N, CA, C and O atoms as a Tinker XYZ file with bonds, in Angstrom:
   308  protein
     1  N    119.677000   94.067000   82.131000    73     2
     2  CA   118.948000   94.273000   80.702000    64     1     3
     3  C    118.283000   93.293000   81.021000    63     2     4     5
     4  O    119.067000   92.396000   81.331000    81     3
     5  N    116.813000   92.838000   81.155000    73     3     6
     6  CA   115.863000   91.677000   81.064000    64     5     7
     7  C    115.881000   91.478000   79.315000    63     6     8     9
     8  O    115.809000   92.225000   78.340000    81     7
     9  N    116.065000   89.566000   79.643000    73     7    10
    10  CA   116.279000   89.244000   78.483000    64     9    11
    11  C    114.764000   88.848000   77.390000    63    10    12    13
    12  O    114.694000   88.175000   76.362000    81    11
    13  N    113.737000   89.575000   78.139000    73    11    14
    14  CA   112.525000   89.440000   77.466000    64    13    15
    15  C    111.564000   91.223000   76.609000    63    14    16    17
    16  O    111.633000   92.449000   76.524000    81    15
    17  N    111.160000   90.587000   76.398000    73    15    18
    18  CA   110.878000   91.823000   75.426000    64    17    19
    19  C    109.346000   92.296000   76.075000    63    18    20    21
    20  O    108.590000   91.415000   76.484000    81    19
    21  N    109.071000   93.285000   76.119000    73    19    22
    22  CA   108.270000   93.570000   76.378000    64    21    23
    23  C    106.546000   93.608000   76.067000    63    22    24    25
    24  O    105.482000   93.485000   76.674000    81    23
    25  N    107.029000   93.845000   74.795000    73    23    26
    26  CA   105.757000   93.745000   74.257000    64    25    27
    27  C    105.502000   92.477000   73.360000    63    26    28    29
    28  O    104.382000   92.068000   73.054000    81    27
    29  N    106.728000   91.899000   72.972000    73    27    30
    30  CA   106.258000   90.154000   72.439000    64    29    31
    31  C    106.851000   89.671000   73.173000    63    30    32    33
    32  O    107.701000   89.158000   72.445000    81    31
    33  N    107.005000   89.506000   73.760000    73    31    34
    34  CA   107.185000   88.305000   74.737000    64    33    35
    35  C    108.649000   87.207000   74.457000    63    34    36    37
    36  O    108.688000   86.047000   74.867000    81    35
    37  N    109.574000   87.765000   73.818000    73    35    38
    38  CA   110.503000   87.480000   72.641000    64    37    39
    39  C    111.540000   87.385000   73.951000    63    38    40    41
    40  O    111.975000   88.352000   74.576000    81    39
    41  N    111.848000   85.860000   74.228000    73    39    42
    42  CA   112.807000   85.695000   74.942000    64    41    43
    43  C    113.725000   84.342000   74.116000    63    42    44    45
    44  O    113.238000   83.692000   73.191000    81    43
    45  N    114.850000   84.157000   74.573000    73    43    46
    46  CA   116.143000   83.493000   74.075000    64    45    47
    47  C    115.547000   82.547000   73.857000    63    46    48    49
    48  O    114.364000   82.574000   74.195000    81    47
    49  N    116.217000   80.969000   73.032000    73    47    50
    50  CA   115.552000   80.623000   72.460000    64    49    51
    51  C    116.854000   79.250000   72.916000    63    50    52    53
    52  O    117.804000   79.785000   73.488000    81    51
    53  N    117.048000   77.617000   72.763000    73    51    54
    54  CA   118.129000   77.685000   73.112000    64    53    55
    55  C    117.593000   76.514000   72.109000    63    54    56    57
    56  O    116.503000   76.253000   71.600000    81    55
    57  N    119.839000   75.524000   72.058000    73    55    58
    58  CA   118.969000   75.302000   70.360000    64    57    59
    59  C    120.702000   73.604000   71.058000    63    58    60    61
    60  O    120.947000   73.072000   72.141000    81    59
    61  N    121.356000   73.483000   69.569000    73    59    62
    62  CA   122.580000   73.268000   69.504000    64    61    63
    63  C    123.369000   73.053000   68.772000    63    62    64    65
    64  O    123.106000   72.224000   67.901000    81    63
    65  N    124.737000   73.714000   68.786000    73    63    66
    66  CA   125.569000   73.772000   68.039000    64    65    67
    67  C    126.378000   72.476000   67.482000    63    66    68    69
    68  O    127.221000   71.961000   68.216000    81    67
    69  N    126.079000   71.857000   65.964000    73    67    70
    70  CA   126.869000   71.296000   65.525000    64    69    71
    71  C    127.756000   71.297000   64.512000    63    70    72    73
    72  O    127.856000   71.773000   63.381000    81    71
    73  N    128.590000   70.378000   65.521000    73    71    74
    74  CA   130.433000   70.700000   64.153000    64    73    75
    75  C    130.217000   69.977000   63.326000    63    74    76    77
    76  O    129.140000   69.408000   63.154000    81    75
    77  N    131.247000   69.857000   62.626000    73    75    78
    78  CA   131.641000   69.175000   62.053000    64    77    79
    79  C    131.470000   67.219000   61.390000    63    78    80    81
    80  O    131.095000   66.398000   60.553000    81    79
    81  N    132.022000   67.509000   62.459000    73    79    82
    82  CA   132.125000   65.661000   62.673000    64    81    83
    83  C    130.545000   65.420000   63.953000    63    82    84    85
    84  O    130.508000   64.501000   64.771000    81    83
    85  N    129.721000   66.205000   63.835000    73    83    86
    86  CA   128.582000   66.195000   64.005000    64    85    87
    87  C    127.850000   66.029000   66.035000    63    86    88    89
    88  O    126.876000   65.624000   66.670000    81    87
    89  N    129.373000   66.767000   66.235000    73    87    90
    90  CA   129.127000   66.345000   67.961000    64    89    91
    91  C    128.234000   68.241000   67.861000    63    90    92    93
    92  O    128.446000   69.287000   67.247000    81    91
    93  N    127.206000   67.719000   68.899000    73    91    94
    94  CA   126.765000   68.278000   69.684000    64    93    95
    95  C    126.604000   69.469000   70.645000    63    94    96    97
    96  O    125.692000   69.247000   71.442000    81    95
    97  N    127.153000   70.572000   70.811000    73    95    98
    98  CA   127.057000   71.611000   72.434000    64    97    99
    99  C    125.876000   72.169000   72.576000    63    98   100   101
   100  O    125.273000   72.240000   71.505000    81    99
   101  N    125.284000   72.614000   73.528000    73    99   102
   102  CA   124.178000   73.585000   74.033000    64   101   103
   103  C    124.538000   75.398000   73.794000    63   102   104   105
   104  O    125.396000   76.139000   74.274000    81   103
   105  N    123.617000   75.572000   72.996000    73   103   106
   106  CA   124.271000   76.879000   72.282000    64   105   107
   107  C    122.315000   77.693000   72.517000    63   106   108   109
   108  O    121.161000   77.271000   72.589000    81   107
   109  N    123.254000   79.398000   72.558000    73   107   110
   110  CA   121.611000   80.415000   72.583000    64   109   111
   111  C    121.360000   80.695000   72.055000    63   110   112   113
   112  O    122.282000   80.561000   71.251000    81   111
   113  N    120.064000   81.524000   71.216000    73   111   114
   114  CA   119.911000   82.439000   70.646000    64   113   115
   115  C    118.794000   83.136000   70.961000    63   114   116   117
   116  O    117.569000   83.026000   70.946000    81   115
   117  N    119.997000   84.194000   71.369000    73   115   118
   118  CA   119.198000   86.012000   72.220000    64   117   119
   119  C    118.392000   87.055000   70.841000    63   118   120   121
   120  O    118.743000   87.602000   69.795000    81   119
   121  N    117.691000   86.954000   71.297000    73   119   122
   122  CA   116.763000   88.037000   70.533000    64   121   123
   123  C    117.449000   89.768000   70.436000    63   122   124   125
   124  O    118.095000   90.254000   71.364000    81   123
   125  N    117.163000   90.474000   69.204000    73   123   126
   126  CA   117.873000   91.820000   69.327000    64   125   127
   127  C    116.890000   93.103000   69.894000    63   126   128   129
   128  O    116.135000   93.980000   69.476000    81   127
   129  N    117.392000   92.624000   70.996000    73   127   130
   130  CA   116.454000   93.762000   72.449000    64   129   131
   131  C    117.583000   94.886000   72.333000    63   130   132   133
   132  O    118.805000   94.923000   72.478000    81   131
   133  N    116.336000   95.987000   71.923000    73   131   134
   134  CA   117.214000   97.291000   72.511000    64   133   135
   135  C    116.327000   98.262000   73.945000    63   134   136   137
   136  O    115.650000   97.477000   74.608000    81   135
   137  N    116.265000   99.375000   74.340000    73   135   138
   138  CA   116.311000   99.917000   75.246000    64   137   139
   139  C    115.639000  101.203000   74.044000    63   138   140   141
   140  O    116.282000  101.729000   73.136000    81   139
   141  N    113.635000  101.553000   74.543000    73   139   142
   142  CA   114.182000  102.740000   74.072000    64   141   143
   143  C    112.840000  103.977000   74.985000    63   142   144   145
   144  O    111.980000  103.601000   75.782000    81   143
   145  N    112.982000  104.829000   74.710000    73   143   146
   146  CA   112.139000  105.557000   75.240000    64   145   147
   147  C    110.790000  106.836000   74.940000    63   146   148   149
   148  O    111.108000  107.977000   74.605000    81   147
   149  N    109.724000  106.541000   75.072000    73   147   150
   150  CA   108.369000  106.692000   74.450000    64   149   151
   151  C    107.556000  107.916000   75.161000    63   150   152   153
   152  O    107.076000  108.034000   76.288000    81   151
   153  N    107.629000  109.181000   73.492000    73   151   154
   154  CA   106.471000  109.425000   74.950000    64   153   155
   155  C    104.375000  109.224000   74.776000    63   154   156   157
   156  O    103.904000  108.787000   73.726000    81   155
   157  N    104.026000  109.379000   75.232000    73   155   158
   158  CA   102.713000  109.307000   74.962000    64   157   159
   159  C    101.992000  110.206000   75.424000    63   158   160   161
   160  O    102.434000  110.745000   76.439000    81   159
   161  N    101.258000  110.479000   75.130000    73   159   162
   162  CA    99.786000  110.920000   74.411000    64   161   163
   163  C     99.512000  111.845000   75.388000    63   162   164   165
   164  O     98.763000  112.801000   75.189000    81   163
   165  N     99.930000  111.681000   76.171000    73   163   166
   166  CA    98.929000  112.154000   78.131000    64   165   167
   167  C    100.089000  113.421000   78.336000    63   166   168   169
   168  O     99.792000  114.432000   78.973000    81   167
   169  N    101.593000  113.209000   77.644000    73   167   170
   170  CA   103.286000  113.596000   78.361000    64   169   171
   171  C    104.222000  112.432000   78.743000    63   170   172   173
   172  O    105.342000  112.119000   78.339000    81   171
   173  N    103.565000  112.009000   79.463000    73   171   174
   174  CA   104.086000  110.428000   80.209000    64   173   175
   175  C    105.558000  109.812000   78.959000    63   174   176   177
   176  O    105.568000  109.725000   77.731000    81   175
   177  N    106.539000  109.525000   79.924000    73   175   178
   178  CA   107.468000  109.031000   79.114000    64   177   179
   179  C    107.640000  107.780000   79.651000    63   178   180   181
   180  O    107.688000  107.664000   80.875000    81   179
   181  N    107.772000  106.515000   78.699000    73   179   182
   182  CA   108.108000  104.997000   79.656000    64   181   183
   183  C    109.217000  104.655000   78.370000    63   182   184   185
   184  O    109.377000  104.957000   77.188000    81   183
   185  N    109.916000  103.749000   79.519000    73   183   186
   186  CA   110.627000  103.273000   78.853000    64   185   187
   187  C    110.536000  101.707000   79.058000    63   186   188   189
   188  O    110.098000  101.097000   80.034000    81   187
   189  N    111.238000  101.062000   77.496000    73   187   190
   190  CA   110.788000   99.766000   77.276000    64   189   191
   191  C    111.756000   98.863000   77.070000    63   190   192   193
   192  O    112.747000   99.386000   76.560000    81   191
   193  N    111.859000   97.740000   77.261000    73   191   194
   194  CA   113.245000   96.761000   76.476000    64   193   195
   195  C    112.326000   96.145000   75.706000    63   194   196   197
   196  O    111.313000   95.608000   76.154000    81   195
   197  N    112.774000   96.221000   74.020000    73   195   198
   198  CA   111.959000   95.968000   73.021000    64   197   199
   199  C    112.988000   94.717000   72.108000    63   198   200   201
   200  O    114.031000   94.241000   72.557000    81   199
   201  N    112.562000   94.482000   71.175000    73   199   202
   202  CA   112.919000   93.262000   70.250000    64   201   203
   203  C    113.021000   94.518000   68.993000    63   202   204   205
   204  O    113.022000   95.742000   69.124000    81   203
   205  N    113.094000   93.779000   67.919000    73   203   206
   206  CA   113.330000   94.873000   66.808000    64   205   207
   207  C    111.672000   95.107000   66.295000    63   206   208   209
   208  O    111.023000   96.153000   66.297000    81   207
   209  N    111.274000   93.770000   65.877000    73   207   210
   210  CA   110.250000   93.666000   65.956000    64   209   211
   211  C    109.107000   94.201000   65.999000    63   210   212   213
   212  O    108.240000   94.325000   65.135000    81   211
   213  N    109.187000   94.685000   67.656000    73   211   214
   214  CA   108.472000   95.531000   68.333000    64   213   215
   215  C    108.680000   96.305000   68.099000    63   214   216   217
   216  O    107.750000   97.023000   68.467000    81   215
   217  N    109.927000   97.286000   67.290000    73   215   218
   218  CA   109.781000   98.694000   67.279000    64   217   219
   219  C    109.121000   98.732000   65.874000    63   218   220   221
   220  O    108.590000   99.706000   65.340000    81   219
   221  N    109.255000   97.540000   65.410000    73   219   222
   222  CA   108.599000   97.956000   63.758000    64   221   223
   223  C    106.770000   97.620000   63.849000    63   222   224   225
   224  O    105.986000   97.827000   62.923000    81   223
   225  N    106.324000   96.927000   65.555000    73   223   226
   226  CA   104.850000   97.286000   65.539000    64   225   227
   227  C    104.425000   98.326000   65.613000    63   226   228   229
   228  O    103.468000   98.700000   64.934000    81   227
   229  N    105.371000   99.444000   66.925000    73   227   230
   230  CA   104.935000  100.669000   67.693000    64   229   231
   231  C    105.067000  101.623000   66.380000    63   230   232   233
   232  O    104.128000  102.365000   66.091000    81   231
   233  N    106.628000  101.578000   65.337000    73   231   234
   234  CA   105.847000  102.345000   64.205000    64   233   235
   235  C    104.324000  102.419000   63.266000    63   234   236   237
   236  O    103.539000  103.325000   62.987000    81   235
   237  N    104.435000  100.426000   62.864000    73   235   238
   238  CA   103.090000  100.548000   62.359000    64   237   239
   239  C    101.390000  100.858000   63.142000    63   238   240   241
   240  O    100.356000  101.299000   62.642000    81   239
   241  N    101.794000  100.282000   64.897000    73   239   242
   242  CA   100.250000  100.927000   65.246000    64   241   243
   243  C     99.966000  102.056000   66.544000    63   242   244   245
   244  O     98.905000  102.392000   67.071000    81   243
   245  N    101.053000  102.384000   66.751000    73   243   246
   246  CA   101.236000  103.912000   67.441000    64   245   247
   247  C    101.801000  102.574000   69.175000    63   246   248   249
   248  O    101.593000  101.439000   69.602000    81   247
   249  N    102.820000  104.271000   69.612000    73   247   250
   250  CA   103.015000  103.994000   71.236000    64   249   251
   251  C    101.622000  104.126000   71.621000    63   250   252   253
   252  O    101.362000  103.395000   72.577000    81   251
   253  N    101.046000  104.524000   71.377000    73   251   254
   254  CA    99.452000  104.526000   73.045000    64   253   255
   255  C     98.720000  103.134000   72.503000    63   254   256   257
   256  O     97.975000  102.609000   73.331000    81   255
   257  N     98.834000  102.499000   71.264000    73   255   258
   258  CA    97.375000  100.806000   71.491000    64   257   259
   259  C     98.534000  100.782000   71.758000    63   258   260   261
   260  O     98.583000  101.639000   72.640000    81   259
   261  N     99.884000  100.283000   71.591000    73   259   262
   262  CA   100.576000   98.826000   71.833000    64   261   263
   263  C    101.108000   99.264000   73.319000    63   262   264   265
   264  O    101.444000   98.162000   73.755000    81   263
   265  N    101.240000   99.709000   73.812000    73   263   266
   266  CA   100.938000  100.161000   75.699000    64   265   267
   267  C     99.982000   99.750000   75.913000    63   266   268   269
   268  O    100.053000   99.170000   76.997000    81   267
   269  N     98.743000   99.668000   75.378000    73   267   270
   270  CA    97.417000   99.398000   76.054000    64   269   271
   271  C     97.500000   98.162000   75.821000    63   270   272   273
   272  O     96.525000   97.657000   76.378000    81   271
   273  N     98.207000   97.235000   75.230000    73   271   274
   274  CA    97.679000   95.435000   75.622000    64   273   275
   275  C     98.080000   95.711000   76.444000    63   274   276   277
   276  O     97.529000   96.258000   77.399000    81   275
   277  N     99.592000   95.296000   76.264000    73   275   278
   278  CA    99.549000   94.700000   78.366000    64   277   279
   279  C     99.871000   95.760000   79.157000    63   278   280   281
   280  O    100.743000   95.742000   80.025000    81   279
   281  N     98.810000   97.170000   78.714000    73   279   282
   282  CA    98.122000   96.883000   80.292000    64   281   283
   283  C     96.742000   96.611000   80.564000    63   282   284   285
   284  O     96.219000   96.526000   81.675000    81   283
   285  N     96.129000   96.464000   79.280000    73   283   286
   286  CA    94.789000   95.157000   79.434000    64   285   287
   287  C     94.989000   93.853000   80.035000    63   286   288   289
   288  O     94.195000   92.977000   80.375000    81   287
   289  N     96.281000   93.948000   80.080000    73   287   290
   290  CA    96.172000   92.087000   80.769000    64   289   291
   291  C     97.079000   92.663000   82.044000    63   290   292   293
   292  O     97.898000   91.831000   82.434000    81   291
   293  N     97.085000   93.425000   82.480000    73   291   294
   294  CA    97.642000   93.637000   83.848000    64   293   295
   295  C     98.849000   94.104000   84.173000    63   294   296   297
   296  O     99.264000   94.136000   85.331000    81   295
   297  N     99.514000   94.511000   83.128000    73   295   298
   298  CA   100.984000   94.143000   83.683000    64   297   299
   299  C    101.858000   94.907000   83.826000    63   298   300   301
   300  O    102.445000   94.968000   82.746000    81   299
   301  N    102.493000   95.799000   84.814000    73   299   302
   302  CA   102.796000   97.344000   84.720000    64   301   303
   303  C    103.850000   97.589000   83.844000    63   302   304   305
   304  O    104.964000   97.077000   83.740000    81   303
   305  N    103.053000   98.818000   82.997000    73   303   306
   306  CA   104.018000   99.253000   82.779000    64   305   307
   307  C    104.466000  101.416000   82.809000    63   306   308
   308  O    105.601000  101.814000   82.546000    81   307
């Protein structure tokens, strides 16, 4: 599964874990990504890798409006 959200573009961020002695080691924060299947108004089904923020955006705006945005940019969904 890819580690990038199809709607928001959320991807892992990187930084340091700082111990009590202030030793720094590299770490990464992964977004909470989930695979969801949605049915569009024309009856087709799309499967998207979404962050939890994107799921809330779809609840607010509707799946057809959200899928239209990346398609307008030329992305294949």
